[in-house]
C-alpha positions as CSV (number, residue, x, y, z in Angstrom):
1,M,145.3,152.8,82.1
2,P,141.8,153.5,80.5
3,D,140.6,150.7,78.2
4,V,140.6,152.1,74.6
5,N,138.0,149.6,73.7
6,S,135.6,150.9,76.4
7,P,132.5,152.8,75.1
8,T,133.5,155.7,77.4
9,Y,136.9,156.1,75.6
10,E,136.5,158.3,72.5
11,L,138.9,159.5,69.8
12,N,139.5,163.2,69.4
13,P,137.8,164.9,66.4
14,D,141.0,164.6,64.4
15,G,141.0,160.8,64.9
16,Y,143.8,160.6,67.4
17,A,143.4,159.0,70.8
18,P,143.6,161.5,73.7
19,S,146.6,161.3,76.1
20,M,145.8,158.8,78.8
21,P,145.7,160.2,82.3
22,D,148.1,158.9,84.9
23,Q,147.0,156.6,87.7
24,L,147.8,156.9,91.4
25,V,148.1,153.2,91.7
26,D,151.2,153.4,89.5
27,R,152.9,155.6,92.0
28,V,154.9,154.2,95.0
29,P,156.3,157.3,96.8
30,E,159.3,156.9,99.2
31,I,160.1,159.3,102.0
32,G,163.5,159.3,103.7
33,A,164.3,160.5,107.2
34,D,165.8,163.8,106.2
35,E,163.0,164.5,103.8
36,L,160.5,163.8,106.6
37,I,162.1,166.4,108.8
38,A,162.5,168.9,105.9
39,T,158.8,168.7,105.0
40,L,157.4,169.3,108.5
41,E,155.6,172.5,107.6
42,P,152.0,173.5,106.8
43,P,150.5,172.0,103.6
44,P,150.0,174.2,100.5
45,R,146.4,175.2,101.3
46,F,147.6,176.8,104.5
47,D,150.8,178.4,103.3
48,V,149.3,181.9,103.1
49,V,146.9,181.9,106.1
50,R,147.5,184.1,109.1
51,F,145.6,185.1,112.2
52,S,144.6,188.3,110.3
53,T,142.9,186.3,107.6
54,Y,140.8,184.2,109.9
55,V,137.3,185.7,109.8
56,P,135.5,184.8,113.1
57,N,131.8,184.0,112.8
58,P,130.0,186.9,114.7
59,D,127.5,184.3,116.0
60,E,130.3,182.2,117.6
61,P,132.3,184.3,120.1
62,S,134.6,181.4,120.8
63,Q,136.2,181.9,117.4
64,A,137.4,185.5,118.1
65,S,138.6,184.3,121.5
66,A,140.5,181.5,119.9
67,V,142.3,184.0,117.6
68,R,143.3,186.1,120.7
69,R,144.5,183.0,122.5
70,G,146.6,181.9,119.5
71,V,148.2,185.3,119.1
72,E,149.1,185.4,122.9
73,F,150.6,181.9,122.7
74,A,152.6,182.8,119.6
75,E,154.0,185.9,121.5
76,R,155.0,183.7,124.5
77,V,156.7,181.2,122.2
78,A,158.6,184.0,120.3
79,A,159.8,185.5,123.6
80,K,161.3,182.2,124.8
81,P,165.1,181.7,124.7
82,S,166.4,179.8,121.7
83,S,167.2,176.1,122.0
84,G,170.9,177.0,122.4
85,A,170.2,179.4,125.3
86,R,168.0,176.8,126.9
87,L,170.8,174.3,126.8
88,R,173.3,176.7,128.2
89,S,171.0,177.5,131.0
90,L,170.6,173.8,131.8
91,F,174.3,173.3,131.9
92,R,174.5,176.2,134.4
93,G,172.0,174.4,136.6
94,R,169.1,176.8,136.2
95,P,166.0,176.7,134.0
96,A,165.9,178.9,131.0
97,T,162.4,180.2,131.8
98,G,160.5,180.8,135.0
99,D,157.3,179.0,133.8
100,A,156.8,175.4,132.9
101,V,156.2,174.9,129.2
102,R,152.4,174.5,128.5
103,G,150.8,173.6,125.3
104,L,147.8,174.9,123.4
105,Y,145.0,172.6,122.2
106,F,142.4,173.8,119.7
107,D,139.3,171.6,120.3
108,G,136.1,171.8,118.2
109,G,134.0,170.3,115.5
110,F,135.1,169.9,111.9
111,G,135.0,172.9,109.6
112,V,135.5,175.7,112.2
113,G,139.0,176.7,111.1
114,K,141.2,174.9,113.7
115,T,143.9,174.0,111.1
116,H,143.8,177.7,109.9
117,L,144.5,178.7,113.5
118,L,147.3,176.1,114.0
119,A,149.0,177.1,110.7
120,S,148.7,180.8,111.6
121,L,150.4,180.0,114.9
122,W,153.2,178.2,113.1
123,H,153.8,181.1,110.7
124,E,154.0,183.6,113.6
125,V,156.7,181.9,115.7
126,P,160.4,182.1,114.7
127,E,162.5,179.1,113.6
128,P,163.3,176.4,114.4
129,K,159.8,175.0,114.2
130,A,158.0,172.0,112.8
131,Y,154.4,171.2,111.7
132,G,152.9,167.8,111.0
133,T,149.8,165.8,111.2
134,F,149.5,163.1,113.9
135,V,150.1,160.5,111.2
136,E,153.2,162.2,110.0
137,V,154.7,162.6,113.5
138,T,153.9,158.9,114.2
139,N,155.7,157.9,111.0
140,L,158.7,160.1,111.9
141,V,159.1,158.3,115.1
142,G,158.8,155.0,113.3
143,V,161.5,155.9,110.8
144,L,163.9,157.6,113.1
145,G,163.3,155.7,116.3
146,F,162.0,157.3,119.5
147,A,165.4,158.5,120.9
148,E,166.5,160.0,117.5
149,A,163.1,161.7,117.0
150,V,163.4,163.3,120.5
151,R,166.9,164.4,119.7
152,R,166.1,166.0,116.4
153,L,162.9,167.8,117.6
154,S,164.3,168.9,121.0
155,G,166.2,171.7,119.3
156,H,163.0,173.2,118.0
157,R,161.3,176.1,119.5
158,F,157.8,175.0,118.5
159,L,156.0,171.9,117.3
160,A,152.4,171.9,115.8
161,I,150.4,168.7,115.4
162,D,147.3,168.7,113.4
163,E,144.5,166.1,113.7
164,F,145.5,164.6,117.0
165,E,143.3,161.6,116.6
166,L,143.1,158.2,118.1
167,D,143.2,155.3,115.6
168,D,145.5,153.1,117.6
169,P,146.3,153.2,121.3
170,G,149.9,152.3,120.7
171,D,150.5,155.2,118.3
172,T,148.7,157.6,120.6
173,M,150.9,156.5,123.6
174,L,154.0,156.8,121.5
175,V,153.2,160.4,120.4
176,T,152.0,161.3,123.9
177,R,155.4,160.2,125.4
178,L,157.2,162.1,122.6
179,L,155.3,165.3,123.5
180,L,156.0,164.9,127.2
181,E,159.7,164.5,126.5
182,L,159.8,167.5,124.1
183,M,157.9,169.7,126.5
184,A,160.2,168.7,129.3
185,A,163.1,169.9,127.0
186,G,161.4,173.3,126.6
187,V,159.6,172.8,123.2
188,S,156.3,174.5,123.0
189,V,153.5,172.4,121.4
190,A,150.1,173.2,119.9
191,A,147.6,170.7,118.6
192,T,144.2,170.4,117.0
193,S,141.6,167.7,117.5
194,N,137.9,167.1,117.4
195,T,138.2,165.5,120.9
196,L,139.2,166.9,124.2
197,P,142.7,165.7,125.2
198,D,141.6,163.8,128.3
199,M,138.8,162.1,126.3
200,L,140.9,160.7,123.4
201,G,139.9,157.1,123.0
202,E,136.6,157.4,124.9
203,G,134.3,154.7,123.8
204,R,137.1,152.9,121.9
205,F,139.9,152.1,124.4
206,A,139.9,151.9,128.1
207,A,143.3,150.4,129.1
208,D,144.5,151.9,132.3
209,D,148.0,152.6,131.0
210,F,146.6,154.4,128.0
211,L,144.3,156.5,130.0
212,R,147.0,157.4,132.5
213,E,149.3,158.6,129.6
214,I,146.6,160.7,128.0
215,H,145.6,162.3,131.3
216,A,149.2,163.1,132.1
217,L,149.5,164.9,128.7
218,A,146.1,166.7,129.1
219,T,147.3,168.4,132.3
220,K,150.0,170.2,130.3
221,F,147.7,171.8,127.7
222,D,145.4,174.8,127.8
223,V,142.3,173.9,125.9
224,V,140.8,176.5,123.5
225,R,137.3,175.6,122.4
226,V,136.4,176.6,118.8
227,D,132.6,176.3,118.1
228,G,130.5,176.9,115.0
229,P,129.0,175.3,111.9
230,D,131.0,173.8,109.1
231,Y,132.2,176.9,107.1
232,R,132.9,174.7,104.0
233,H,129.2,174.6,103.2
234,R,127.8,177.8,104.6
235,G,125.5,179.4,101.9
236,L,126.9,177.1,99.2
237,P,124.9,174.8,96.8
238,A,124.6,171.1,97.5
239,A,127.4,168.7,96.4
240,P,127.4,168.0,92.7
241,P,126.0,164.6,91.7
242,P,128.4,161.8,90.6
243,A,129.7,162.1,87.1
244,D,128.7,159.5,84.5
245,E,131.5,157.4,82.9
246,R,131.7,159.5,79.8
247,E,132.0,162.8,81.8
248,L,134.6,161.3,84.1
249,T,136.9,160.1,81.3
250,A,136.5,163.3,79.3
251,S,137.4,165.4,82.4
252,A,140.5,163.3,83.2
253,A,141.7,163.5,79.6
254,A,141.1,167.3,79.5
255,R,143.1,168.2,82.6
256,Q,146.9,168.2,82.4
257,G,148.3,166.5,85.4
258,A,145.0,164.7,86.3
259,T,144.8,161.1,87.5
260,L,142.1,158.5,86.9
261,D,141.7,155.4,89.1
262,D,139.2,152.7,89.8
263,F,138.0,153.2,93.3
264,D,138.6,149.6,94.5
265,A,142.0,149.5,93.0
266,L,143.0,152.8,94.7
267,C,141.7,151.5,98.1
268,A,143.9,148.4,97.6
269,H,146.9,150.6,96.7
270,L,146.4,152.8,99.8
271,S,146.5,149.7,102.0
272,R,150.1,149.0,100.8
273,L,151.3,152.5,101.7
274,H,151.8,154.2,105.0
275,P,149.3,157.1,105.4
276,A,152.3,159.4,105.9
277,R,153.1,158.8,102.2
278,Y,149.7,159.8,100.9
279,G,150.7,163.4,100.6
280,K,153.6,162.6,98.3
281,L,151.4,160.2,96.4
282,V,149.2,163.2,95.2
283,D,151.9,165.9,95.0
284,G,151.7,167.5,91.6
285,V,148.3,166.1,90.7
286,S,145.9,168.7,89.3
287,A,142.7,166.7,89.8
288,V,141.8,163.2,91.1
289,H,139.2,161.2,89.2
290,L,137.7,158.1,90.8
291,R,135.6,155.5,88.9
292,G,133.0,153.5,90.7
293,V,133.0,155.0,94.2
294,R,131.1,152.9,96.7
295,A,130.8,152.7,100.5
296,A,133.9,151.6,102.3
297,P,133.7,147.9,103.0
298,D,135.2,148.0,106.5
299,Q,136.8,150.3,109.1
300,S,140.3,149.9,107.9
301,V,139.5,151.0,104.4
302,A,137.4,153.8,105.8
303,L,140.2,155.2,108.0
304,R,142.7,155.1,105.1
305,L,140.2,157.0,103.0
306,V,139.9,159.7,105.7
307,A,143.7,160.1,105.6
308,F,143.7,160.3,101.8
309,A,140.9,162.9,101.8
310,D,142.9,165.0,104.3
311,R,145.9,165.1,102.0
312,L,143.8,166.0,99.0
313,Y,142.2,168.8,101.0
314,D,145.6,170.0,102.2
315,R,146.7,170.4,98.6
316,A,143.3,171.8,97.3
317,I,143.1,169.0,94.7
318,P,139.6,168.8,93.1
319,V,137.8,165.5,93.1
320,I,135.6,164.1,90.3
321,A,133.9,160.8,91.0
322,S,131.5,158.4,89.4
323,G,129.5,155.7,91.2
324,E,127.8,156.4,94.5
325,P,127.7,159.9,96.0
326,L,130.7,160.9,98.1
327,S,128.3,161.5,101.0
328,T,127.6,157.8,101.2
329,L,131.3,156.8,101.4
330,F,130.8,155.7,105.1
331,A,128.0,153.5,106.2
332,E,125.5,154.6,108.8
333,D,126.9,152.3,111.5
334,M,130.3,154.0,110.9
335,L,128.8,157.5,111.2
336,H,127.4,156.5,114.6
337,G,130.6,154.8,115.9
338,G,133.7,156.0,117.6
339,Y,135.2,157.5,114.5
340,R,132.1,159.5,113.6
341,K,133.8,162.9,113.7
342,K,136.7,161.7,111.4
343,Y,134.2,160.4,108.8
344,L,132.1,163.5,108.9
345,R,135.2,165.6,108.4
346,A,136.2,163.5,105.4
347,I,132.8,163.9,103.8
348,S,132.9,167.6,104.4
349,R,136.3,167.9,102.8
350,L,135.5,165.7,99.8
351,T,132.3,167.5,99.2
352,A,134.2,170.8,99.1
353,L,136.7,169.4,96.7
354,A,133.9,168.0,94.4
355,R,132.4,171.5,94.5
356,D,135.8,173.0,93.5
357,A,135.9,170.7,90.5
358,E,132.4,171.7,89.4
359,L,133.3,175.4,89.8
360,E,136.5,175.0,87.7
361,N,134.5,173.5,84.9
362,S,132.0,176.3,85.0
363,E,134.5,179.2,85.0
364,P,135.6,181.0,81.8
365,G,138.8,179.6,80.6
366,G,138.1,176.2,82.1
367,T,140.3,174.3,84.4
368,D,143.5,176.3,83.8
369,A,141.9,179.6,84.8
370,A,140.3,178.1,87.9
371,A,143.4,176.3,89.0
372,G,145.2,179.6,89.5
373,G,142.4,180.7,91.9
374,R,142.7,177.7,94.2
375,G,145.7,179.2,96.0
376,Q,143.5,182.2,97.0
377,Q,140.9,180.0,98.7
378,A,142.8,179.7,101.9
379,R,142.6,183.5,102.4
380,R,138.8,183.3,102.6
381,E,138.6,180.4,105.0
382,P,137.6,181.2,108.6
């Protein structure tokens, strides 16, 4: 909790202390197996997106092409027999469809709308279907066990995996084998990534078994390239400067449902939670305030911050921070290493959330008026 003896902690004009904001470090979210399955759907930021709301950049023809490919894939998935029909066909000794199941893989840089396209695809196809990030799917397998995860997901018509990234070769091989099993059972799969499927791990891992698994999966996906600049910052002002301590404390106290944490303490807390629990950690939070932001001390902390930034962005939660600029969160050597694209995506997303916070403070009616508009933002994203 904030220190009432701190010079940055002030009494209200009536002499009473303001209510102290909550801290994320006090939250220890738990997620059971049934809840994991039930929550496999697009995050709040993308609950209203559709192919029709994706606005292709006229200078980037690949974007309009990606929309067409997504619509065509959705139509093919919708035309497939249900899981029950597939099983009945298998028992009769003949395949349910004439074509082998192929996946769709949206590849491109950060900020080109790949998640918008993936979520639109999910919204278009009929139930049963599931949507999760790579981290969430990995955690699902860990909680349920491989065989049970295959059993539960095999009855789905469609599975979408966002942010298919390589942080650990073991996790990647686990999910790769899961997808191969599901596709063999007739489940259609679509994924997004900043890296081509047959190049995952390039420059980081070169184990023969790993490369063989990735290449086997890559042959089952049709790759759709999505090019373009980062839409999150097109024609927008530069990121706001860090808040001073007085501004940070006042903002946290003024926003109902806001949290205020010391940056180092939050990093330590994140290390004790599986990244799949970060979403529930920030559920219901109106704004995240971070005191004393500094560059991540090592790669492990940096990758956890990437996952944390993704979950904040999914939920459109504004970020207000003191200390060093958010653009310096990752050191130069990290920005030139194997996880470069992940770090740049995190900076892009955190900058957008910091800009959201500044916009809320500047709008008539303050934070309450602006908060109602955050749900509309997804409609404008390309």
